[in-house]
C-alpha positions as CSV (number, residue, x, y, z in Angstrom):
1,M,-49.4,74.8,72.4
2,C,-47.1,71.1,72.5
3,F,-43.9,72.6,72.6
4,C,-41.7,75.4,73.4
5,C,-42.6,78.9,71.3
6,P,-39.7,81.5,71.1
7,K,-41.0,85.1,72.1
8,P,-42.1,86.9,68.8
9,D,-39.7,89.7,69.5
10,E,-36.7,86.7,68.9
11,L,-37.6,85.9,65.9
12,S,-36.9,88.3,62.9
13,G,-38.3,88.5,58.9
14,W,-39.4,85.1,57.2
15,M,-38.4,82.9,60.7
16,F,-41.8,84.6,61.7
17,L,-43.4,84.3,58.8
18,L,-43.0,80.9,59.4
19,Y,-43.6,80.5,63.2
20,I,-46.8,82.4,62.8
21,C,-48.2,80.4,60.4
22,K,-47.4,76.7,62.1
23,M,-51.2,75.9,62.0
24,K,-51.2,73.9,58.3
25,L,-54.5,72.6,56.3
26,F,-53.4,68.9,55.3
27,T,-55.6,67.2,52.9
28,T,-57.2,64.1,54.2
29,D,-54.0,62.1,52.7
30,K,-51.8,63.8,53.9
31,I,-53.2,63.3,57.4
32,K,-52.7,59.9,57.3
33,L,-49.4,59.8,56.3
34,I,-48.9,62.3,59.7
35,D,-50.8,59.8,61.6
36,Q,-48.2,57.3,60.4
37,G,-45.5,59.4,61.3
38,T,-47.1,59.7,64.8
39,I,-46.7,56.1,65.5
40,E,-43.4,55.4,64.2
41,N,-42.0,58.8,65.8
42,E,-43.3,58.5,69.3
43,P,-43.2,55.8,69.4
44,V,-46.8,54.8,70.0
45,A,-49.2,51.8,68.7
46,S,-52.2,52.5,66.5
47,V,-54.5,51.5,68.7
48,D,-52.9,53.8,71.5
49,L,-53.2,56.7,69.5
50,M,-56.6,56.1,68.5
51,E,-57.8,55.7,72.7
52,R,-55.9,59.2,73.3
53,A,-57.8,61.0,69.9
54,S,-61.3,58.5,71.9
55,Q,-60.1,59.8,75.4
56,A,-59.6,63.6,74.0
57,F,-63.4,62.9,72.5
58,V,-64.8,62.3,75.9
59,D,-63.5,64.9,77.4
60,T,-65.0,67.7,75.5
61,F,-68.0,65.4,74.9
62,S,-68.4,65.8,78.9
63,R,-68.4,68.7,79.1
64,H,-71.5,69.3,76.8
65,F,-73.7,66.7,77.6
66,D,-74.5,65.5,81.0
67,I,-74.5,61.4,82.1
68,S,-78.1,61.7,82.3
69,V,-78.8,62.5,78.1
70,P,-78.5,58.7,77.0
71,V,-75.9,58.1,74.3
72,T,-77.0,56.1,71.0
73,V,-72.8,55.2,69.5
74,I,-72.9,54.3,65.6
75,A,-70.0,52.7,64.6
76,G,-68.8,51.6,60.8
77,Q,-65.6,49.2,60.5
78,G,-63.0,51.2,59.9
79,N,-61.1,53.3,61.9
80,N,-63.6,55.6,62.8
81,G,-65.6,53.0,64.4
82,G,-62.9,52.1,66.1
83,D,-62.9,55.4,67.2
84,A,-66.2,54.6,68.1
85,L,-66.3,52.0,70.1
86,S,-63.5,52.9,72.8
87,I,-65.0,56.5,73.3
88,A,-68.4,54.5,73.9
89,R,-66.5,52.3,76.8
90,L,-64.7,55.6,78.1
91,L,-68.7,57.1,78.5
92,A,-69.9,53.9,79.7
93,A,-67.0,54.4,82.3
94,M,-67.8,57.5,83.3
95,N,-72.0,55.9,83.5
96,Y,-73.0,57.3,80.5
97,R,-75.8,55.7,79.7
98,V,-74.7,53.9,76.3
99,N,-76.1,51.5,73.7
100,V,-73.7,50.5,70.9
101,Y,-74.8,49.7,67.3
102,L,-72.0,48.3,65.2
103,Y,-72.9,48.5,61.4
104,H,-70.8,45.3,60.3
105,T,-71.5,44.6,56.9
106,S,-68.5,43.4,54.8
107,G,-67.3,40.8,57.4
108,K,-63.8,42.5,57.8
109,L,-63.3,45.4,60.4
110,S,-60.1,47.3,60.6
111,A,-57.4,45.9,63.0
112,G,-58.1,49.2,65.4
113,C,-62.0,48.6,65.2
114,M,-61.4,44.2,65.9
115,V,-59.1,45.1,69.0
116,N,-62.3,47.8,70.2
117,R,-65.4,45.4,69.4
118,E,-63.7,42.7,71.5
119,R,-62.6,45.2,74.6
120,I,-66.5,46.7,74.5
121,I,-68.0,42.9,74.0
122,Y,-66.9,42.2,77.7
123,N,-67.5,45.9,78.9
124,K,-70.2,45.7,81.2
125,Q,-71.1,49.1,81.7
126,V,-72.7,49.4,77.9
127,V,-76.0,49.7,78.4
128,S,-76.4,47.3,74.8
129,Y,-74.3,46.4,72.0
130,T,-75.9,45.1,69.0
131,E,-74.3,44.1,65.7
132,Y,-76.2,45.0,62.0
133,T,-75.1,42.9,58.9
134,S,-77.3,44.7,57.0
135,L,-77.7,48.4,56.8
136,N,-81.5,47.7,56.5
137,E,-81.4,47.3,60.3
138,L,-81.8,50.4,61.5
139,P,-80.9,51.8,65.2
140,G,-83.3,53.0,68.1
141,L,-82.5,56.6,68.3
142,D,-84.0,58.6,71.5
143,S,-85.6,61.6,70.4
144,C,-84.1,62.8,73.9
145,G,-80.7,61.7,73.4
146,V,-77.7,62.0,71.8
147,V,-76.0,60.2,68.6
148,I,-72.4,59.5,68.5
149,D,-71.6,59.2,64.6
150,G,-68.4,57.0,64.0
151,L,-69.5,55.1,60.4
152,F,-67.2,56.4,58.6
153,G,-64.0,59.1,59.1
154,S,-61.9,61.2,57.3
155,G,-60.4,58.5,55.2
156,L,-63.5,58.3,52.7
157,S,-62.2,59.0,49.5
158,R,-65.6,58.6,47.5
159,P,-69.0,59.3,47.7
160,L,-71.4,57.1,49.3
161,S,-73.8,54.4,47.5
162,D,-77.4,55.0,48.1
163,E,-78.1,52.0,49.9
164,Y,-77.1,54.3,52.8
165,I,-79.8,56.7,52.4
166,P,-82.6,54.9,54.6
167,L,-79.7,55.1,57.5
168,F,-78.6,58.1,57.1
169,R,-81.9,59.7,56.7
170,H,-83.2,57.9,59.8
171,I,-80.2,59.3,61.9
172,N,-80.7,62.9,60.0
173,Q,-84.4,63.4,60.6
174,S,-84.4,62.0,64.1
175,E,-85.1,64.8,67.1
176,A,-81.8,63.4,68.6
177,R,-78.4,66.1,68.5
178,V,-76.0,64.6,66.6
179,V,-72.3,64.5,67.4
180,A,-69.5,63.2,64.7
181,I,-65.8,62.1,65.2
182,D,-63.8,63.6,63.2
183,V,-65.9,64.3,60.2
184,P,-69.6,63.9,59.8
185,S,-69.8,60.3,57.6
186,G,-69.7,60.8,54.2
187,L,-68.7,64.6,53.7
188,L,-65.3,63.8,51.9
189,G,-62.0,65.8,53.2
190,E,-62.1,68.2,50.8
191,D,-64.0,68.5,47.2
192,N,-67.9,67.6,47.6
193,T,-69.8,69.2,44.7
194,Q,-70.4,65.8,43.1
195,N,-71.7,64.7,46.2
196,N,-75.3,63.5,47.5
197,P,-76.8,65.2,49.9
198,E,-78.8,62.3,51.5
199,T,-75.4,60.3,51.5
200,I,-73.9,62.7,54.4
201,I,-74.8,63.5,57.8
202,R,-75.4,66.2,59.2
203,A,-74.2,66.5,63.0
204,D,-75.2,69.4,65.3
205,Y,-71.4,69.1,66.3
206,T,-68.1,68.0,64.8
207,Y,-64.7,67.2,66.9
208,T,-62.6,66.8,64.6
209,F,-58.8,65.6,65.3
210,Q,-55.8,67.9,65.3
211,F,-56.4,69.8,62.1
212,P,-60.1,71.0,60.7
213,K,-60.3,69.4,57.2
214,I,-60.2,71.8,54.2
215,A,-64.3,70.9,53.1
216,F,-64.8,72.6,57.1
217,L,-64.2,76.1,55.7
218,F,-66.8,76.1,52.6
219,A,-70.0,77.6,53.6
220,E,-72.3,74.5,52.1
221,N,-70.5,71.9,54.4
222,E,-72.0,73.9,57.9
223,L,-75.1,72.1,57.2
224,Y,-73.3,69.0,58.4
225,T,-70.0,70.0,60.4
226,G,-72.7,72.2,63.0
227,R,-71.2,73.8,65.4
228,L,-67.2,72.8,65.2
229,E,-63.7,71.8,68.1
230,I,-60.8,71.1,67.0
231,L,-59.0,68.4,69.1
232,D,-55.5,68.2,70.3
233,I,-54.2,64.4,70.0
234,G,-50.4,65.3,70.3
235,L,-49.6,64.0,66.8
236,D,-46.0,64.3,65.9
237,A,-44.7,68.0,65.5
238,R,-41.8,66.7,63.0
239,T,-43.8,64.7,60.6
240,T,-46.4,67.6,60.2
241,G,-43.6,70.5,60.0
242,R,-41.7,68.3,57.4
243,I,-45.1,67.7,55.0
244,E,-45.8,70.8,53.1
245,S,-49.0,71.9,52.5
246,P,-50.2,75.3,50.5
247,Y,-52.8,75.6,52.6
248,V,-52.4,77.6,56.4
249,Y,-55.3,78.1,58.9
250,T,-54.5,81.2,61.3
251,E,-55.9,81.4,64.4
252,K,-56.9,83.7,66.8
253,K,-53.7,82.7,69.1
254,D,-51.7,83.4,66.0
255,I,-53.0,87.1,65.5
256,A,-52.6,87.8,68.6
257,L,-48.3,87.3,67.9
258,L,-48.9,90.3,65.5
259,L,-49.5,92.7,68.2
260,K,-46.9,94.8,69.2
261,K,-46.0,95.7,72.8
262,R,-46.0,98.8,73.7
263,R,-44.4,100.9,76.0
264,R,-45.6,101.9,79.2
265,F,-44.9,105.3,78.3
266,A,-45.9,105.3,75.2
267,H,-47.5,108.1,73.1
268,K,-50.3,108.1,70.5
269,G,-47.7,109.7,67.9
270,D,-45.5,106.6,68.3
271,F,-48.1,104.4,66.4
272,G,-48.3,105.5,63.5
273,H,-50.7,107.8,61.6
274,A,-52.9,106.6,58.8
275,L,-55.6,108.3,56.3
276,L,-58.7,105.9,56.0
277,V,-60.8,107.4,52.4
278,A,-64.1,105.4,52.8
279,G,-68.2,106.1,52.5
280,S,-70.5,108.2,50.3
281,R,-74.1,109.4,50.4
282,G,-76.1,105.8,51.9
283,K,-72.7,104.1,52.3
284,M,-71.2,105.2,55.6
285,G,-71.2,102.4,57.4
286,A,-68.5,101.1,55.4
287,A,-66.5,103.8,56.7
288,V,-67.8,103.5,60.2
289,L,-67.0,99.5,60.0
290,A,-63.6,100.1,58.4
291,A,-62.4,103.2,61.1
292,R,-63.5,100.7,63.7
293,A,-61.2,98.1,62.0
294,C,-58.2,100.3,62.2
295,L,-58.6,101.8,65.0
296,R,-58.6,97.9,66.4
297,T,-55.0,96.8,64.7
298,G,-53.6,99.7,67.0
299,V,-52.7,102.7,65.1
300,G,-52.0,105.7,66.6
301,L,-54.1,108.3,65.1
302,L,-56.4,107.8,62.1
303,T,-57.9,110.6,59.9
304,L,-60.8,110.1,57.5
305,K,-61.7,111.7,54.3
306,V,-65.3,111.4,53.9
307,P,-68.1,113.7,51.9
308,V,-68.9,116.6,53.8
309,D,-72.5,114.9,54.8
310,G,-71.1,112.1,56.2
311,I,-69.3,113.8,58.6
312,P,-71.8,114.0,61.4
313,V,-72.1,110.0,61.2
314,V,-68.4,109.8,61.6
315,Q,-67.8,111.7,64.3
316,V,-70.9,110.6,66.4
317,A,-69.8,106.9,65.5
318,V,-66.1,107.2,66.4
319,P,-65.5,109.9,67.9
320,E,-61.4,108.8,68.1
321,A,-61.4,109.3,64.9
322,M,-60.0,113.0,63.0
323,V,-62.1,113.8,59.6
324,E,-62.3,115.9,57.3
325,S,-63.4,116.4,53.2
326,A,-61.0,118.2,51.6
327,G,-57.2,118.5,51.6
328,G,-54.9,116.2,53.6
329,G,-51.5,115.9,55.6
330,A,-49.0,113.5,55.4
331,Y,-49.7,110.2,56.5
332,D,-47.9,106.7,57.4
333,F,-50.5,104.8,55.4
334,T,-53.2,104.8,53.4
335,G,-56.4,102.9,53.1
336,I,-59.2,103.7,50.2
337,G,-62.0,101.9,49.0
338,P,-65.0,100.8,51.6
339,G,-68.2,102.6,50.5
340,I,-66.7,105.1,47.7
341,G,-68.9,103.9,45.2
342,V,-68.0,103.1,41.5
343,S,-68.6,106.5,40.1
344,K,-66.6,108.7,37.8
345,E,-65.5,111.4,41.0
346,S,-64.4,107.9,43.0
347,R,-62.5,106.9,40.3
348,E,-60.2,110.9,40.0
349,L,-60.2,110.4,44.0
350,L,-58.7,106.9,43.5
351,L,-56.2,108.1,41.0
352,H,-55.0,111.0,43.0
353,V,-54.1,108.9,45.8
354,L,-52.2,106.5,43.8
355,N,-50.7,109.2,42.1
356,K,-49.8,111.3,45.3
357,S,-49.3,108.4,48.1
358,D,-45.7,106.5,48.2
359,K,-46.7,104.8,51.8
360,P,-47.8,101.5,52.4
361,L,-51.2,101.3,50.7
362,V,-54.1,99.4,51.6
363,L,-57.2,98.9,48.3
364,D,-60.6,97.7,49.4
365,A,-63.8,96.6,48.1
366,D,-64.8,99.8,45.7
367,A,-61.1,100.9,45.1
């Protein structure tokens, strides 16, 4: 974390909920506002923030790829292209063999791209630097190397035109591994339902800055993002906290904060007794998986209510749990549903549990 964190036991109620939900998901237009807030509040020059992001990318890249691997950097004319040129210069300084292609098709570069273009032109460590003014010119790609995709970033607001298809097809069909800067080029930050798959780079790795983009959380986009890593580039926490978003991204470290500390001499009876109603003939795996999950959350005692012929299964698979097929006792919380089916008997069982239970209740799956 980039700021001093209070301990969970120092927080209470809604304050704790706000704290664990600190990782917001933002639309790309709001990420742009956070970038601007960082520039104004830190303060830091835009090109220096670009350099910081590029250094974070290079640090991650160098952990995954040896300097013997040839690198081809393909840059566009916007800020993502500026990142790409900065990354190329930093990699060359580390003795990577770097070839750079800048697609300068409109005659206009962003301010950050222009600065980094000048820096790389005079950098003697880069193996080669080529500018293309036409999309019909295709870069040379080493099948044993890595392509760094810096054509378009998260600022793209509409699908690319078909004129990009030959270039993107050339990259996607090569045997080189592809690493995308922030966002695979052509992928929109949120909704891609109307996008053309032919105009999206298929990356093997995506090193995205500060926040995962909403599009990354849709299964159909895994084809384009590959393995995802989120790089902290120190965007302004005050601006991040001020900008609202209806989306929250839960990380492993956030879940860890919910785990209660246990006293050295605590007893299993101190951590609650759960009842889990699950499983039916042919679906005892659901009961086993749900029971293991329940135990993993830290419950002290667990009783499984399963069909008679399922008792041997769960007794062997989850020996920590107690098992019964009828009757009942007093429980602190109840879960019902995984694998019970939707038969008449299951409906009656569900109604019985609903009518009887006055403690916290989780309904899942068939329930």
